[in-house]
C-alpha positions as CSV (number, residue, x, y, z in Angstrom):
1,M,-7.3,-2.5,27.3
2,K,-8.7,1.0,27.0
3,S,-5.1,2.4,27.2
4,L,-4.2,0.5,24.0
5,Q,-2.5,2.7,21.4
6,N,-1.6,0.3,18.6
7,L,-3.7,-2.6,17.4
8,S,-2.0,-4.5,14.5
9,L,-3.6,-7.8,13.4
10,H,-3.0,-7.5,9.6
11,T,-2.0,-10.3,7.3
12,N,-3.8,-13.2,9.0
13,N,-6.9,-15.3,8.2
14,L,-9.2,-13.4,10.5
15,S,-12.9,-13.5,9.4
16,G,-16.2,-12.2,10.6
17,L,-17.3,-8.7,11.4
18,I,-15.2,-5.9,12.8
19,P,-16.4,-5.7,16.4
20,K,-18.2,-2.4,17.2
21,T,-16.5,-2.5,20.6
22,I,-13.2,-1.4,19.0
23,G,-14.8,2.0,19.2
24,N,-14.2,1.8,23.0
25,L,-10.4,1.8,22.6
26,T,-10.3,5.6,22.6
27,E,-6.5,5.8,23.0
28,L,-5.9,4.0,19.7
29,K,-3.5,5.7,17.3
30,L,-3.0,2.9,14.9
31,L,-5.5,0.3,13.7
32,Y,-4.2,-2.3,11.1
33,L,-6.8,-4.9,10.1
34,H,-5.8,-5.2,6.5
35,A,-5.1,-8.4,4.5
36,N,-7.6,-10.6,6.3
37,Q,-11.0,-12.1,5.4
38,L,-13.2,-9.6,7.3
39,F,-16.7,-8.9,6.0
40,G,-19.7,-6.8,6.7
41,P,-19.8,-3.1,7.3
42,I,-17.2,-0.7,8.7
43,P,-18.6,0.1,12.2
44,S,-19.6,3.7,12.7
45,E,-18.2,3.3,16.2
46,L,-14.7,3.8,14.7
47,G,-15.6,7.4,14.6
48,K,-15.1,7.6,18.3
49,L,-11.3,6.9,18.0
50,K,-10.4,10.6,18.0
51,K,-6.7,10.0,18.5
52,L,-6.4,7.6,15.5
53,N,-3.6,8.4,13.0
54,H,-3.6,5.4,10.8
55,L,-6.6,3.3,9.7
56,L,-5.8,0.4,7.3
57,L,-8.6,-2.0,6.3
58,F,-7.7,-2.9,2.8
59,D,-7.7,-6.4,1.2
60,N,-10.8,-7.7,3.0
61,Q,-14.4,-8.2,2.0
62,L,-16.0,-5.3,3.7
63,S,-19.2,-4.0,2.3
64,G,-21.7,-1.2,2.6
65,P,-20.9,2.6,2.8
66,I,-18.0,4.3,4.5
67,P,-19.6,5.6,7.7
68,S,-19.8,9.4,7.8
69,E,-18.6,9.3,11.3
70,L,-15.1,8.6,10.0
71,G,-15.1,12.3,9.2
72,D,-14.7,12.9,12.9
73,L,-11.2,11.4,13.0
74,K,-9.5,14.8,12.7
75,K,-6.0,13.4,13.5
76,L,-6.1,10.8,10.8
77,N,-3.1,10.7,8.4
78,D,-3.9,7.5,6.4
79,L,-7.3,6.1,5.4
80,V,-6.7,3.0,3.2
81,L,-9.7,0.9,2.2
82,Y,-8.9,-0.5,-1.2
83,N,-9.8,-3.9,-2.5
84,N,-13.1,-4.4,-0.6
85,Q,-16.7,-4.3,-1.7
86,L,-17.6,-0.9,-0.3
87,S,-20.4,0.9,-2.0
88,S,-22.6,4.0,-2.0
89,H,-21.2,7.5,-2.3
90,I,-17.9,8.7,-0.9
91,P,-19.1,10.7,2.2
92,Y,-18.4,14.4,2.0
93,E,-17.5,14.3,5.7
94,L,-14.1,13.0,4.6
95,G,-13.3,16.5,3.6
96,N,-13.0,17.3,7.4
97,L,-9.8,15.2,7.6
98,K,-7.4,18.1,7.2
99,K,-4.3,16.1,8.3
100,L,-4.9,13.3,5.8
101,N,-1.9,12.4,3.7
102,D,-3.2,9.3,1.9
103,L,-6.7,8.5,0.8
104,V,-6.8,5.2,-1.0
105,L,-10.2,3.8,-2.0
106,Y,-9.6,1.9,-5.3
107,D,-11.2,-1.4,-6.3
108,N,-14.5,-0.9,-4.6
109,Q,-18.0,-0.1,-5.8
110,F,-18.4,3.6,-5.0
111,S,-20.8,5.5,-7.2
112,G,-22.0,9.1,-7.6
113,P,-19.8,12.2,-8.0
114,I,-16.6,12.8,-6.2
115,P,-17.5,15.1,-3.3
116,S,-16.1,18.6,-3.7
117,E,-15.1,18.6,-0.1
118,L,-12.1,16.5,-0.9
119,G,-10.6,19.6,-2.3
120,N,-10.2,20.7,1.3
121,L,-7.6,18.0,2.0
122,K,-4.5,20.3,1.4
123,N,-2.1,17.9,3.1
124,L,-2.9,15.0,0.7
125,N,0.1,13.4,-1.0
126,Y,-1.7,10.4,-2.5
127,L,-5.3,10.1,-3.8
128,E,-6.5,7.0,-5.6
129,L,-10.1,6.4,-6.4
130,S,-9.7,4.1,-9.4
131,N,-11.8,1.1,-10.5
132,N,-15.1,2.3,-9.0
133,Q,-18.3,3.6,-10.6
134,L,-17.8,7.3,-9.9
135,N,-19.4,9.7,-12.3
136,G,-19.6,13.5,-12.9
137,P,-16.6,15.8,-13.6
138,I,-13.1,15.8,-12.2
139,L,-13.3,18.5,-9.5
140,S,-11.7,21.9,-10.2
141,S,-11.2,22.1,-6.4
142,F,-8.5,19.4,-6.8
143,G,-6.3,22.3,-7.8
144,N,-6.1,23.2,-4.1
145,L,-4.2,20.0,-3.3
146,R,-0.8,21.6,-3.8
147,N,1.1,18.8,-2.0
148,L,-0.5,16.0,-4.1
149,Q,2.1,13.8,-5.7
150,I,-0.1,10.9,-7.0
151,L,-3.6,11.4,-8.5
152,V,-5.2,8.2,-9.8
153,L,-8.8,8.3,-11.1
154,D,-8.8,5.8,-13.9
155,E,-11.5,3.2,-14.6
156,N,-14.6,5.2,-13.6
157,N,-17.3,7.1,-15.5
158,L,-15.9,10.6,-15.1
159,I,-17.0,13.1,-17.7
160,E,-16.4,16.6,-19.1
161,E,-13.1,18.2,-19.6
162,I,-10.0,17.9,-17.5
163,P,-10.0,21.1,-15.4
164,S,-7.2,23.5,-15.9
165,S,-6.8,23.8,-12.1
166,I,-5.0,20.4,-12.3
167,C,-2.0,22.4,-13.5
168,N,-1.7,24.0,-10.1
169,L,-0.5,20.6,-8.8
170,T,3.2,21.4,-9.2
171,S,4.2,18.5,-6.9
172,L,2.5,15.9,-9.1
173,T,4.5,12.9,-10.3
174,V,1.7,10.5,-11.3
175,L,-1.5,11.4,-13.2
176,Y,-3.8,8.5,-14.2
177,L,-7.1,9.3,-15.9
178,S,-7.5,6.4,-18.3
179,R,-10.8,4.6,-19.0
180,N,-13.3,7.3,-18.3
181,I,-15.5,9.4,-20.6
182,L,-13.4,12.6,-20.5
183,K,-13.5,14.9,-23.5
184,G,-11.9,18.1,-24.8
185,K,-8.2,18.9,-25.2
186,I,-5.2,17.8,-23.3
187,L,-4.0,20.8,-21.2
188,Q,-1.1,22.8,-22.6
189,C,-0.2,23.7,-19.0
190,L,0.6,20.1,-18.0
191,G,4.0,20.8,-19.5
192,N,4.7,23.1,-16.6
193,I,4.5,20.3,-14.0
194,S,8.2,19.6,-14.2
195,G,8.2,16.5,-11.9
196,L,5.6,14.5,-13.8
197,Q,6.9,11.0,-14.4
198,N,3.8,9.0,-15.4
199,V,0.8,10.3,-17.4
200,M,-2.0,7.9,-18.5
201,M,-5.1,9.2,-20.3
202,S,-5.9,6.4,-22.7
203,H,-9.5,5.2,-23.5
204,N,-11.3,8.5,-23.2
205,N,-12.9,10.9,-25.7
206,L,-10.1,13.4,-25.8
207,S,-9.5,15.4,-29.0
208,G,-7.3,18.0,-30.6
209,E,-3.6,18.1,-30.9
210,L,-1.0,16.9,-28.4
211,P,0.4,20.0,-26.8
212,S,4.0,20.6,-27.6
213,S,4.6,21.6,-23.9
214,I,4.6,17.8,-23.1
215,C,8.2,17.8,-24.5
216,N,9.2,19.9,-21.5
217,L,8.6,17.1,-19.1
218,K,12.1,15.8,-18.8
219,S,11.2,13.4,-15.9
220,L,8.5,11.7,-17.9
221,T,8.9,7.9,-18.1
222,T,5.4,6.8,-19.2
223,I,2.8,8.6,-21.4
224,F,-0.6,7.6,-22.7
225,P,0.3,5.1,-25.4
226,A,-2.2,6.2,-28.1
227,L,-0.4,9.5,-28.4
228,F,3.2,8.3,-28.1
229,Q,3.8,8.5,-31.8
230,Q,2.6,12.1,-31.9
231,L,5.0,13.0,-29.2
232,L,7.9,11.5,-31.1
233,A,6.9,13.5,-34.1
234,L,6.9,16.7,-32.1
235,E,10.4,16.0,-30.7
236,V,11.7,15.4,-34.2
237,H,10.1,18.6,-35.5
238,S,11.6,20.6,-32.5
239,E,15.1,19.3,-33.3
240,A,14.9,20.1,-37.0
């Protein structure tokens, strides 16, 4: 069994704890336990799986913190833990996962600020932290994530202004920041992200005018509803 490379048991009715002994399967590259009824903590022993590329534990009833030992999985491409009951802070050690493409942690109970070390994950394509209890500002270091296509941070308690470094994310197609406590103006430079298709910023404390540069977003299919009428007015004015 120690030579096992793929363990896929997802979409069953498995219950109970994740066995700590899975950490002995040191040749594992893929571990799929999602869509079951597993509960209890994520074993720190999973940090021994140094060859692991894919770790999917979503749609269970797992609780407690993400073990900091998962930051040792330097070959990990996908860490998907959404729809559990995980809590505590997001560990800064996840910033060591330099090959990570997808980090999906929504629908949990994480609190505290987003660790700045996540700005080190320069291969990220998809980052979703929505529907948690995260607070503090949106990190300016997110501007380092030049490959990021999807950034979803809605339904948290994020504060302060949207950092201008977000406009460095020229690959971005989805930006969801709704239902936070964000303030300040909507960034004029968002109009330079030509591939943006979906932008949601409703239910915040944003103020000021809707930037005319939004009209440059030819790929846009969804925009924050509360400002849609202002966008229409800008388009009419520009055509006059």
